[in-house]
C-alpha angles and dihedrals in degrees: 000000000000124000096258093054091048091052095050087051093053094050090052094050091050090052092052091049090052093052091050094049090049092050093050093047090052091053092049095043108036117185115275115259121255113269122263113249136190143196124239112204125194122218104197093192094230096330128113115302120269121203117243122243111237132189097034111167115231110267094021128126123234129225120246111266129225112294109251124221134220121184110270094347122108118223115241104184143276123296135196098229137043090243087063094232108134121042119219112244107215091190097056113010118098133202118250101161143003102305141194121202121197129214123237120211135194115216107227094178117124116256108231130183129214120254127226123307115264128223121213133190120240087248095052119108100179137039136161131223129195142218121197134207095054093142111166097016116120106168137025138174133223087250089068086075142043132206135193120264117290100041133080126216120227130200110302123225131208127211129162091345096308121114118210113203112194117210132196127199141152125274108269110251093175145019125349115294135196131207115196119200121200138172114264111242088222094060112125097205110041142024136191122265126232091270135022095041104156137030124212135212111205112201113200123239117259113272091227114099113251119233127201135184137223099199120043092185129037118191114210133183120260092250097047112112104179135045133182113216115200125211123188122211141184112210140057135288115204114220092255093049091047091053093046093050090049093055103106094198087069095046094117089059090065109022136039118212124185133212124014092320119111135194110253101167140020121189128183118202114194097158102063122027100339098255137163114205119199113195116202127187127202142156128284114263111253100179117106094206112024131069124219126226129202120183130201123196139162116267110240091216092058114128093203109041140029138183139126095240137128131188122200123209107204113198115199123233121260102255097164 
């Protein structure tokens, strides 16, 4: 073997030995694994959203995120539990798992208390209620309050810490009504106290006596010419009211009758059963095919009686 061949053989042998050494080294010293990472989410508890922080290496700290906002509340830090017990220390705490942090808020709304209950007459259509303790509040909106069905809230005013809330509603044509005003939980300016949370307007029942009926339809024969319609009532007629109601000349002031019928008598019985009997007279039905209807209802403008009731007298056709 000449020198040149020997040199080439030595070079090849060194290359093989180098490959073997490298392979053994890779087996003894594998590449380190990728670091474990986690996600930190932020629950703003009703405030503006805050983006999560992803790819946080285990044991690393996180930077403080943007401060969320929530109406008239002030932000008071991020906490580790939903109970808001332990604050997250961004300077010291490290991430060891997927984590959710919870926002704590301080309610800066003013605590107010409901004023006294308000009495309204049946004929009233407006009343105002009040709430006290509104120091520092200068302007409110109707949406800061809610009221039970049947009333409408106007624009509240504030003076010397007292809120005045105007209400509008219809005249009461029936039984006693109540309208309850409360603070809307979504108000950005005020909130209710532990007591005196609502204020109520009580609208008196209409002083007119309320009449009801048993029969909405009364069938009569074709040759009948008179019918007594009986109304029941709960309440009291004073003697003067009873006399006024029984005056047939004023019947139209209290009852409405349709068709060719007319009211010929009104009797008020306060001794047995509390009834008002209205007697109507009409012509016999000469039609061989058609029935005739007469309706009796309470005149809504009556000063003595009330009630949303109607009685139909249905007269049969003359089929003889």
